[in-house]
TIRO-2110 file (N, C-alpha, C; in Angstrom, 1 decimal):
// TIRO-2110
-19.2, 9.8, 11.7, N, 1, A
-18.1, 9.7, 10.7, CA, 1, A
-17.3, 11.0, 10.8, C, 1, A
-16.0, 10.8, 10.6, N, 2, A
-15.1, 11.9, 10.7, CA, 2, A
-15.1, 12.8, 9.4, C, 2, A
-15.1, 14.1, 9.5, N, 3, A
-15.1, 14.9, 8.4, CA, 3, A
-13.7, 15.1, 7.8, C, 3, A
-13.5, 15.5, 6.6, N, 4, A
-12.2, 15.7, 6.0, CA, 4, A
-11.4, 16.7, 6.8, C, 4, A
-12.1, 17.7, 7.4, N, 5, A
-11.3, 18.7, 8.1, CA, 5, A
-10.7, 18.2, 9.4, C, 5, A
-11.2, 17.2, 10.0, N, 6, A
-10.6, 16.7, 11.2, CA, 6, A
-9.8, 15.4, 11.0, C, 6, A
-9.8, 14.9, 9.8, N, 7, A
-9.1, 13.7, 9.4, CA, 7, A
-7.6, 14.0, 9.5, C, 7, A
-6.8, 12.9, 9.7, N, 8, A
-5.4, 13.0, 9.6, CA, 8, A
-4.8, 13.1, 8.2, C, 8, A
-5.7, 12.8, 7.2, N, 9, A
-5.2, 12.7, 5.9, CA, 9, A
-6.0, 13.7, 5.0, C, 9, A
-5.4, 14.2, 3.9, N, 10, A
-6.1, 15.0, 3.0, CA, 10, A
-7.2, 14.2, 2.3, C, 10, A
-8.2, 14.9, 1.7, N, 11, A
-9.3, 14.2, 1.1, CA, 11, A
-8.9, 13.3, -0.1, C, 11, A
-7.8, 13.7, -0.7, N, 12, A
-7.4, 12.9, -1.9, CA, 12, A
-6.5, 11.7, -1.5, C, 12, A
-6.2, 11.5, -0.3, N, 13, A
-5.5, 10.3, 0.2, CA, 13, A
-6.6, 9.2, 0.3, C, 13, A
-6.7, 8.4, -0.7, N, 14, A
-7.9, 7.6, -0.8, CA, 14, A
-7.7, 6.1, -0.6, C, 14, A
-6.5, 5.6, -0.4, N, 15, A
-6.3, 4.2, -0.2, CA, 15, A
-5.4, 3.9, 1.0, C, 15, A
-5.9, 3.2, 1.9, N, 16, A
-5.1, 2.8, 3.1, CA, 16, A
-4.5, 1.4, 2.8, C, 16, A
-3.2, 1.2, 3.0, N, 17, A
-2.6, -0.1, 2.8, CA, 17, A
-2.1, -0.5, 4.2, C, 17, A
-2.5, -1.7, 4.6, N, 18, A
-2.1, -2.3, 5.9, CA, 18, A
-1.4, -3.6, 5.5, C, 18, A
-0.1, -3.7, 6.0, N, 19, A
0.7, -4.9, 5.8, CA, 19, A
0.8, -5.7, 7.1, C, 19, A
0.7, -7.0, 7.0, N, 20, A
0.9, -7.8, 8.2, CA, 20, A
1.7, -9.0, 7.9, C, 20, A
2.1, -9.7, 8.9, N, 21, A
2.9, -10.9, 8.8, CA, 21, A
4.2, -10.7, 8.0, C, 21, A
4.8, -9.5, 8.3, N, 22, A
6.1, -9.3, 7.6, CA, 22, A
6.9, -8.4, 8.6, C, 22, A
8.2, -8.4, 8.3, N, 23, A
9.1, -7.6, 9.0, CA, 23, A
9.3, -6.2, 8.4, C, 23, A
10.2, -5.4, 9.0, N, 24, A
10.5, -4.0, 8.6, CA, 24, A
10.9, -4.0, 7.2, C, 24, A
11.8, -4.8, 6.8, N, 25, A
12.4, -4.8, 5.4, CA, 25, A
11.4, -5.1, 4.3, C, 25, A
10.5, -6.0, 4.6, N, 26, A
9.4, -6.3, 3.6, CA, 26, A
8.4, -5.2, 3.5, C, 26, A
8.1, -4.6, 4.7, N, 27, A
7.2, -3.5, 4.7, CA, 27, A
7.8, -2.3, 3.9, C, 27, A
9.1, -2.1, 4.1, N, 28, A
9.8, -1.0, 3.4, CA, 28, A
9.7, -1.3, 1.9, C, 28, A
10.0, -2.5, 1.5, N, 29, A
10.0, -2.8, 0.1, CA, 29, A
8.6, -2.6, -0.6, C, 29, A
7.5, -2.9, 0.1, N, 30, A
6.2, -2.7, -0.5, CA, 30, A
5.9, -1.2, -0.5, C, 30, A
6.1, -0.5, 0.6, N, 31, A
5.7, 0.9, 0.6, CA, 31, A
6.6, 1.7, -0.3, C, 31, A
7.9, 1.4, -0.4, N, 32, A
8.8, 2.2, -1.3, CA, 32, A
8.4, 1.9, -2.7, C, 32, A
7.9, 0.7, -3.1, N, 33, A
7.5, 0.4, -4.4, CA, 33, A
6.2, 1.2, -4.7, C, 33, A
5.3, 1.2, -3.8, N, 34, A
4.0, 2.0, -4.0, CA, 34, A
4.3, 3.5, -4.1, C, 34, A
5.3, 4.0, -3.3, N, 35, A
5.6, 5.4, -3.3, CA, 35, A
6.2, 5.8, -4.6, C, 35, A
6.8, 4.9, -5.4, N, 36, A
7.4, 5.2, -6.7, CA, 36, A
6.3, 5.3, -7.7, C, 36, A
5.1, 4.8, -7.4, N, 37, A
4.0, 4.8, -8.3, CA, 37, A
3.0, 5.9, -7.9, C, 37, A
2.6, 6.0, -6.7, N, 38, A
1.7, 7.0, -6.2, CA, 38, A
2.3, 7.8, -5.0, C, 38, A
1.8, 9.0, -4.8, N, 39, A
2.3, 9.8, -3.7, CA, 39, A
1.8, 9.2, -2.4, C, 39, A
2.7, 9.1, -1.5, N, 40, A
2.3, 8.7, -0.1, CA, 40, A
1.8, 9.9, 0.6, C, 40, A
0.7, 9.7, 1.3, N, 41, A
0.1, 10.9, 2.1, CA, 41, A
0.8, 11.1, 3.4, C, 41, A
1.5, 10.1, 3.9, N, 42, A
2.2, 10.3, 5.1, CA, 42, A
3.7, 9.9, 4.9, C, 42, A
4.6, 10.6, 5.6, N, 43, A
6.0, 10.2, 5.4, CA, 43, A
6.2, 8.8, 6.0, C, 43, A
6.3, 7.8, 5.2, N, 44, A
6.4, 6.4, 5.7, CA, 44, A
7.7, 5.8, 5.3, C, 44, A
8.5, 5.4, 6.3, N, 45, A
9.8, 4.7, 6.0, CA, 45, A
10.0, 3.7, 7.1, C, 45, A
9.4, 2.5, 7.0, N, 46, A
9.6, 1.5, 8.0, CA, 46, A
11.0, 1.0, 8.0, C, 46, A
11.8, 1.3, 7.0, N, 47, A
13.1, 0.8, 7.0, CA, 47, A
14.1, 1.7, 7.8, C, 47, A
13.6, 2.8, 8.2, N, 48, A
14.5, 3.7, 9.0, CA, 48, A
14.5, 3.3, 10.4, C, 48, A
15.5, 3.7, 11.1, N, 49, A
15.6, 3.4, 12.5, CA, 49, A
16.1, 2.1, 12.8, C, 49, A
16.2, 1.8, 14.1, N, 50, A
16.7, 0.5, 14.5, CA, 50, A
15.5, -0.3, 15.0, C, 50, A
15.7, -1.6, 15.0, N, 51, A
14.6, -2.5, 15.4, CA, 51, A
14.8, -2.9, 16.8, C, 51, A
15.1, -2.0, 17.7, N, 52, A
15.3, -2.4, 19.1, CA, 52, A
13.9, -2.6, 19.7, C, 52, A
13.6, -3.8, 20.1, N, 53, A
12.3, -4.1, 20.7, CA, 53, A
11.5, -4.8, 19.7, C, 53, A
10.2, -5.0, 20.0, N, 54, A
9.3, -5.7, 19.2, CA, 54, A
8.9, -4.9, 18.0, C, 54, A
8.7, -5.6, 16.9, N, 55, A
8.3, -5.1, 15.6, CA, 55, A
6.8, -4.9, 15.7, C, 55, A
6.3, -3.9, 14.9, N, 56, A
4.8, -3.7, 14.9, CA, 56, A
4.2, -5.0, 14.2, C, 56, A
2.9, -5.3, 14.5, N, 57, A
2.3, -6.4, 13.9, CA, 57, A
1.6, -6.0, 12.6, C, 57, A
1.3, -4.7, 12.4, N, 58, A
0.7, -4.1, 11.2, CA, 58, A
1.5, -2.8, 10.8, C, 58, A
1.8, -2.7, 9.6, N, 59, A
2.5, -1.5, 9.0, CA, 59, A
1.4, -0.9, 8.2, C, 59, A
1.3, 0.5, 8.3, N, 60, A
0.2, 1.2, 7.6, CA, 60, A
0.7, 2.4, 6.9, C, 60, A
0.2, 2.7, 5.7, N, 61, A
0.4, 3.9, 4.9, CA, 61, A
-0.8, 4.2, 4.1, C, 61, A
-0.9, 5.5, 3.7, N, 62, A
-2.0, 5.9, 2.9, CA, 62, A
-1.5, 6.5, 1.6, C, 62, A
-2.1, 6.2, 0.5, N, 63, A
-1.6, 6.7, -0.8, CA, 63, A
-2.7, 7.4, -1.6, C, 63, A
-2.3, 8.3, -2.4, N, 64, A
-3.2, 9.0, -3.3, CA, 64, A
-3.2, 8.4, -4.7, C, 64, A
-4.2, 7.6, -5.0, N, 65, A
-4.2, 6.8, -6.3, CA, 65, A
-4.3, 7.8, -7.5, C, 65, A
-4.7, 9.0, -7.2, N, 66, A
-4.9, 9.9, -8.3, CA, 66, A
-3.6, 10.6, -8.7, C, 66, A
-2.6, 10.4, -8.0, N, 67, A
-1.3, 11.1, -8.2, CA, 67, A
-0.2, 10.2, -8.7, C, 67, A
-0.5, 9.5, -9.9, N, 68, A
0.5, 8.6, -10.4, CA, 68, A
1.8, 9.4, -10.8, C, 68, A
2.9, 8.8, -10.4, N, 69, A
4.2, 9.4, -10.7, CA, 69, A
4.7, 9.0, -12.1, C, 69, A
5.9, 9.3, -12.4, N, 70, A
6.5, 9.0, -13.7, CA, 70, A
5.6, 9.5, -14.8, C, 70, A
5.4, 10.8, -14.8, N, 71, A
4.6, 11.5, -15.8, CA, 71, A
3.2, 10.9, -16.0, C, 71, A
2.6, 10.5, -14.9, N, 72, A
1.3, 10.0, -14.9, CA, 72, A
1.1, 8.6, -15.4, C, 72, A
2.2, 7.9, -15.7, N, 73, A
2.1, 6.5, -16.2, CA, 73, A
1.6, 5.5, -15.2, C, 73, A
1.8, 5.7, -13.9, N, 74, A
1.4, 4.7, -12.9, CA, 74, A
2.2, 3.5, -13.0, C, 74, A
3.3, 3.5, -13.6, N, 75, A
4.2, 2.3, -13.7, CA, 75, A
5.3, 2.4, -12.7, C, 75, A
5.7, 1.2, -12.1, N, 76, A
6.9, 1.2, -11.3, CA, 76, A
8.1, 1.0, -12.2, C, 76, A
9.2, 1.5, -11.7, N, 77, A
10.4, 1.4, -12.5, CA, 77, A
11.5, 0.6, -11.7, C, 77, A
12.5, 0.1, -12.5, N, 78, A
13.6, -0.6, -11.8, CA, 78, A
13.3, -2.0, -11.5, C, 78, A
14.2, -2.7, -10.8, N, 79, A
14.1, -4.1, -10.4, CA, 79, A
13.0, -4.3, -9.4, C, 79, A
12.3, -5.4, -9.6, N, 80, A
11.2, -5.7, -8.6, CA, 80, A
11.9, -5.9, -7.2, C, 80, A
11.3, -5.4, -6.2, N, 81, A
11.9, -5.6, -4.8, CA, 81, A
11.8, -7.0, -4.4, C, 81, A
12.8, -7.4, -3.6, N, 82, A
12.8, -8.8, -3.0, CA, 82, A
12.0, -8.8, -1.7, C, 82, A
11.2, -9.8, -1.5, N, 83, A
10.5, -10.0, -0.3, CA, 83, A
11.0, -11.3, 0.3, C, 83, A
11.2, -11.3, 1.6, N, 84, A
11.7, -12.5, 2.3, CA, 84, A
10.6, -13.5, 2.6, C, 84, A
9.4, -13.1, 2.5, N, 85, A
8.2, -13.9, 2.8, CA, 85, A
7.0, -13.4, 2.1, C, 85, A
5.9, -14.1, 2.1, N, 86, A
4.7, -13.6, 1.6, CA, 86, A
4.2, -12.6, 2.6, C, 86, A
3.6, -11.5, 2.1, N, 87, A
3.1, -10.4, 2.9, CA, 87, A
1.6, -10.3, 2.7, C, 87, A
0.9, -10.2, 3.8, N, 88, A
-0.6, -10.0, 3.7, CA, 88, A
-0.8, -8.5, 3.6, C, 88, A
-1.7, -8.1, 2.6, N, 89, A
-2.0, -6.7, 2.5, CA, 89, A
-3.5, -6.5, 2.5, C, 89, A
-3.9, -5.4, 3.2, N, 90, A
-5.3, -5.1, 3.2, CA, 90, A
-5.4, -3.7, 2.6, C, 90, A
-6.1, -3.5, 1.5, N, 91, A
-6.4, -2.2, 0.9, CA, 91, A
-7.8, -1.8, 1.2, C, 91, A
-8.0, -0.6, 1.6, N, 92, A
-9.3, 0.0, 1.8, CA, 92, A
-9.4, 1.4, 1.3, C, 92, A
-10.6, 1.7, 0.7, N, 93, A
-10.8, 3.0, 0.2, CA, 93, A
-11.8, 3.0, -0.9, C, 93, A
-11.9, 4.0, -1.7, N, 94, A
-12.7, 4.2, -2.8, CA, 94, A
-12.5, 3.0, -3.8, C, 94, A
-13.6, 2.4, -4.3, N, 95, A
-13.5, 1.2, -5.1, CA, 95, A
-12.5, 1.4, -6.3, C, 95, A
-12.6, 2.5, -7.0, N, 96, A
-11.8, 2.7, -8.2, CA, 96, A
-10.3, 2.8, -7.7, C, 96, A
-10.1, 3.6, -6.6, N, 97, A
-8.8, 3.8, -6.1, CA, 97, A
-8.1, 2.5, -5.7, C, 97, A
-8.9, 1.6, -5.0, N, 98, A
-8.3, 0.3, -4.5, CA, 98, A
-8.0, -0.5, -5.8, C, 98, A
-8.8, -0.4, -6.8, N, 99, A
-8.5, -1.2, -8.0, CA, 99, A
-7.1, -0.7, -8.6, C, 99, A
-6.9, 0.6, -8.6, N, 100, A
-5.7, 1.2, -9.2, CA, 100, A
-4.5, 0.7, -8.4, C, 100, A
-4.6, 0.7, -7.1, N, 101, A
-3.4, 0.3, -6.2, CA, 101, A
-3.2, -1.2, -6.4, C, 101, A
-4.3, -2.0, -6.5, N, 102, A
-4.1, -3.4, -6.7, CA, 102, A
-3.5, -3.7, -8.0, C, 102, A
-3.8, -3.0, -9.1, N, 103, A
-3.2, -3.2, -10.4, CA, 103, A
-1.7, -2.9, -10.3, C, 103, A
-1.4, -1.8, -9.6, N, 104, A
0.1, -1.4, -9.5, CA, 104, A
0.8, -2.5, -8.7, C, 104, A
0.3, -3.0, -7.6, N, 105, A
0.9, -4.1, -6.9, CA, 105, A
1.1, -5.3, -7.7, C, 105, A
0.2, -5.6, -8.6, N, 106, A
0.3, -6.8, -9.5, CA, 106, A
1.4, -6.6, -10.5, C, 106, A
1.7, -5.4, -10.9, N, 107, A
2.8, -5.2, -11.8, CA, 107, A
4.2, -5.3, -11.1, C, 107, A
4.2, -5.2, -9.8, N, 108, A
5.4, -5.2, -9.0, CA, 108, A
5.7, -6.5, -8.4, C, 108, A
4.6, -7.1, -7.8, N, 109, A
4.7, -8.4, -7.0, CA, 109, A
3.8, -9.5, -7.6, C, 109, A
4.1, -10.7, -7.2, N, 110, A
3.1, -11.7, -7.5, CA, 110, A
2.0, -11.5, -6.5, C, 110, A
0.7, -11.4, -7.0, N, 111, A
-0.4, -11.1, -6.1, CA, 111, A
-1.4, -12.2, -6.2, C, 111, A
-1.9, -12.6, -5.0, N, 112, A
-3.0, -13.5, -4.9, CA, 112, A
-4.1, -12.8, -4.1, C, 112, A
-5.3, -12.7, -4.7, N, 113, A
-6.4, -12.1, -4.0, CA, 113, A
-7.0, -13.1, -3.1, C, 113, A
-7.2, -12.8, -1.9, N, 114, A
-7.8, -13.8, -0.9, CA, 114, A
-9.2, -13.4, -0.6, C, 114, A
-9.6, -12.1, -0.7, N, 115, A
-10.9, -11.7, -0.4, CA, 115, A
-11.2, -10.3, -0.9, C, 115, A
-12.4, -10.0, -1.3, N, 116, A
-12.7, -8.7, -1.7, CA, 116, A
-14.1, -8.4, -1.3, C, 116, A
-14.3, -7.3, -0.6, N, 117, A
-15.7, -6.9, -0.1, CA, 117, A
-15.9, -5.5, -0.6, C, 117, A
-17.1, -5.4, -1.3, N, 118, A
-17.5, -4.0, -1.8, CA, 118, A
-18.6, -3.5, -1.0, C, 118, A
-18.6, -2.2, -0.7, N, 119, A
-19.7, -1.5, -0.1, CA, 119, A
-20.3, -0.6, -1.2, C, 119, A
-21.1, 0.4, -0.7, N, 120, A
-21.7, 1.3, -1.6, CA, 120, A
-20.7, 2.1, -2.4, C, 120, A
-19.7, 2.6, -1.7, N, 121, A
-18.7, 3.5, -2.4, CA, 121, A
-17.3, 3.0, -2.1, C, 121, A
-17.1, 2.1, -1.2, N, 122, A
-15.8, 1.7, -0.8, CA, 122, A
-15.6, 0.2, -1.1, C, 122, A
-14.3, -0.2, -1.1, N, 123, A
-13.9, -1.5, -1.4, CA, 123, A
-12.8, -1.9, -0.4, C, 123, A
-12.8, -3.2, 0.0, N, 124, A
-11.7, -3.7, 0.8, CA, 124, A
-11.2, -4.9, 0.1, C, 124, A
-9.9, -4.9, -0.1, N, 125, A
-9.3, -6.1, -0.8, CA, 125, A
-8.2, -6.7, 0.0, C, 125, A
-8.2, -8.0, 0.2, N, 126, A
-7.2, -8.7, 1.0, CA, 126, A
-6.3, -9.4, 0.0, C, 126, A
-5.0, -9.1, 0.0, N, 127, A
-4.1, -9.7, -1.0, CA, 127, A
-3.0, -10.4, -0.3, C, 127, A
-2.3, -11.3, -1.0, N, 128, A
-1.1, -11.9, -0.5, CA, 128, A
0.0, -11.5, -1.5, C, 128, A
1.0, -10.8, -1.1, N, 129, A
2.1, -10.4, -2.0, CA, 129, A
3.3, -11.3, -1.9, C, 129, A
3.9, -11.6, -3.0, N, 130, A
5.1, -12.5, -3.0, CA, 130, A
6.0, -11.9, -4.0, C, 130, A
7.3, -12.4, -3.9, N, 131, A
8.3, -12.0, -4.9, CA, 131, A
8.0, -12.5, -6.3, C, 131, A
8.4, -11.8, -7.3, N, 132, A
8.2, -12.2, -8.7, CA, 132, A
9.3, -13.2, -9.1, C, 132, A
END
């Protein structure tokens, strides 16, 4: 197992979000929405750049669920983002942290839980996100 010192992410970056079955614009909409609620641990902007060539099949970002923005409220602000299609999301990390990110997504998007697997300290949640 990798130690925190050799990891690409800080120890407080506790939820990895992987998006699949979506294009650049939908990935940008989801990540930008989460970044308004929690601090992203990596500079992620799938909306930047040109789409010359094949699109990735999985978009990934890591978020710190303990760093809620908007004075700690953990609420998203503004209009809900538009998605062109349903987006499959895989959340992995600390069980409480995954719950917090899943709740935030449910305030922003229509969320259908397709599967949840809990381990001793971690949880994996598979969700399908849609427009509200």
